[in-house]
N, C-alpha and C positions, 0 to 999 in steps of 0.2 A: 700289329697290336696298336690299339688306340691309347695314346698317352693322355693322362689326366691333364686338363688345361690348367695353367697357373693363373690364379686370380690374385692380384695385388690389392690388399686391403689396408686402409689407413685409420682404422679405429683407434681410440685413445689408448695410451699406454697403461692400462689397468685390466680388470677382468674382461672388459669388452674386446680387447685384442685376442685373448684366448678363446672367448666366445666366438669370435670371427673365425678362428682356426677350426673350431668344431663345426660350425655351420658350413664352411666351404668344403671340408672333408666329407661331411655327411651328404652333401649335394653331388659329390663325385669329382670335385676340383682339388687342385693342389694350392694350399694357401702360401702366399708370400706376404708376411706381416711387416708393415713399415709404419708404425704409429706416427701420426702427424700432430697429435695433441697429447699434452699431459696436463694434469689438474693441479693447480696451486690454490688451496683454500685461503680465503680472506680472513676467516675467523668471525665474520659477520653472521648474525642469526636473524631469521625472519621475524618481522614484527608480530605482535600478538593481539593487536587491536583492530584487525581488518575483518570485514564480514566474510570475505573470500580470500583464500591463500592459494596461489597457483605455483606448482612445481613443474618445470619443463624438462627435467632429465632425471634418470635413475641415479646419476652421479651424486645428487644431493644426499642420498641415503648413506654415502660413505663419509660424510662430513660430521665431525664432532658437534658442530654448532647446530646441526639438524637433529642429531641423535639425542641431544638433551633438550630439544625444543618442546615447549608445551603449547599445544594449539588452542587451548581455551575453547571458545564457542565458534571458531571460524569454520567455514565450509572449505574442505580441502579438495582441490582439483589437481589431478595428475594428467600430464599430456598424453599418456598411453598406458597400456597394461603393465609394461615392465617397470615404469616409474611407480605405478600404483602398487605393484607387488613389493618393490624395494621399500617403499614407505610403510606398507603394512607389516613387513618383516621387523620394522622398528616399533611396531605397536601403534602406529598412527592410522586412524580410520580415514579412508579415502571416500569422499562423497560423490565425486563426479569424474568421469573419464569421457572425453569426446569421442564421437564415432570416427572422426578423422584425426589421426594422432599427430597433429601439427599445431602451430600457433593459430593458423586460420581456423582449424577445427575447434580450438578452445573458444575463440571469439564467437563462432557459430553456435556452439553448445550453450554458452551463457546468454547470448543474445542481449535483449534489453533488460534482462534481470539485473544487470549491474548498474542500471541508471541510479545515480545518487549514492551508490555504495562505496565504501573504502575497500580497495582491492590491493592485496600484497602480491607482487610478482617476485618470486625467489628463484634466481637463476645465475648463469654465468655472465661474464662481461661481454660475450658475443651473442647475446640473444637477439632474435629477430624483432625489428620495429613493427612487424605485422601485428604482433600481440598487443603491444602498448597502444598503437594507433587505433586498432579495432576497438579496444576496450574504452578508450577515451571518446571515440566517436559515439559509442553507445551510452555515454554519460557517466562513466566510472571516475572515481577519485583514486588516482594511482600512487602507489609507492613501490619502487623497485629496490630490492636488496641484492647486491652482487655477492653471492656465496663463494664463488671460486672464479679464478682466471684460467683461461685455456692458453697454453703457450706451446711453442714448437720444441720437441725434445732435441737435445744436442746431437743425438745419433740418427735423426730422421734423414731419409733420402737414399738408403741403400738399395731400394727397389729400382731406382732410376737406371743403374748400370744394367740390370736384367732387362728392363724395358727396352733400352737402346740396343741390346744384344739380340732382341727378337725372342726373348724367353718368356714373355708375358702375354697371355691371351686376353685378359680383361683387367680393367681398373674399376674398383668399387669405392666411390666417394660417398661418405655418409653425411657431410655437411659442407657448407660454403667454406668454412675455415680450413677443412682438410684440403680443399682445392687450392686455397691461397697459400698454405704452407707447402704443399706439393710443388707449386710453381716457384716458390722461394728456393726450394731445394734444387730444382732444375737449374735455376740461375747460377747456383753454386757448383753444379756438377756437370753441366752440359750446355750446348748452345741451342737456341730456339729452333733452328732449322732441323737439327737432329731429333728434337722432340716431335716436331710436326711430322717428320717422316715416320717415326716410330708409331705415332698415333693413328696413322693410316692403316696399320696392321692389327689393331686391337679394338675390342669393344670397350666403350666407356659407359658405365652405369652410375646413376646417382639416386639419392633419396630426396625427393621433394623438388618442386619447381624453383625455390630459391637457390638450391645447389646447382640445378641445371642452368639457371640464369647466370650464376657466377662463372661456371665453366665455359659457357658459350661466349660470354663477354671477354673471356681471356683467350679465346681462340681454340678451346678444347671441344671437339665435336662430341655431342652426347647422343648415344645410341638408344639408351634405355633409361626412362624415369620409372622407378619402381611403382607398381600399381597400388601398393600400400606402403606406409612410411615405416617399414621394418627392414633390418639388414637381411633377415631370412628371405623375404620376398625379393629383394634386390639380387641376391645370389641365385635364387631359384630361376629368376627370369634371365639372368646372364647365362646360366648353364643351359637353359632351354634354347637360347639363341646360339650359343656355341655348339650345341649338338645338332643344329639344323644344317643338313648337308649343303643346302643351296644358299646359305646366308651370305657368301661372298661371290655368288654367281652374278 
């Protein structure tokens, strides 16, 4: 009897963790949820005098400061369809969604339209420099509002014992910060040699090149970079690889 492979997921400690459970189970895997991020709102609100306002995560829709925000005449840009849907559920009209659901995708979507315009970037304290650098290169006048901070939960790291025991088939990292917090937990729960040995027996999947670069720079081998920037795609591609009989041949 084939046992469902265990996939450790490190999505934030909110609805996204339970969404990860649903996605992994639907794909035929067994979820091991170990949230590496929790959200601390700053209370700040996006400015209202920008020509374009960019939201980079569906998390913003959970924040009171955004729920009461009045967009005025700004053009609202969401990084992807989930962020767009979350904002629209608040009654906010979303005008643009890039083809590629990343910071680089937003820069490409807006192109030189931003030249000379005031741009408001509303996001977490761990946003990618790719977005700001790209917009400034294209001539934008930027203001960044930190809506929330991403911190490591006190109980993070319980997946490491299962990983070291050989009970995990794959790791699914959704951001660079999840990688960094995972490594911080490893430092508290295990030694580096044990981690490296365990990683030889699992698949490591990530969302996006920046997350892949963070993992590789820390010595974590990356087997799969999701072909689109969604957790569903990452899990589907991990499961496809796990179900390939010759993958370890």
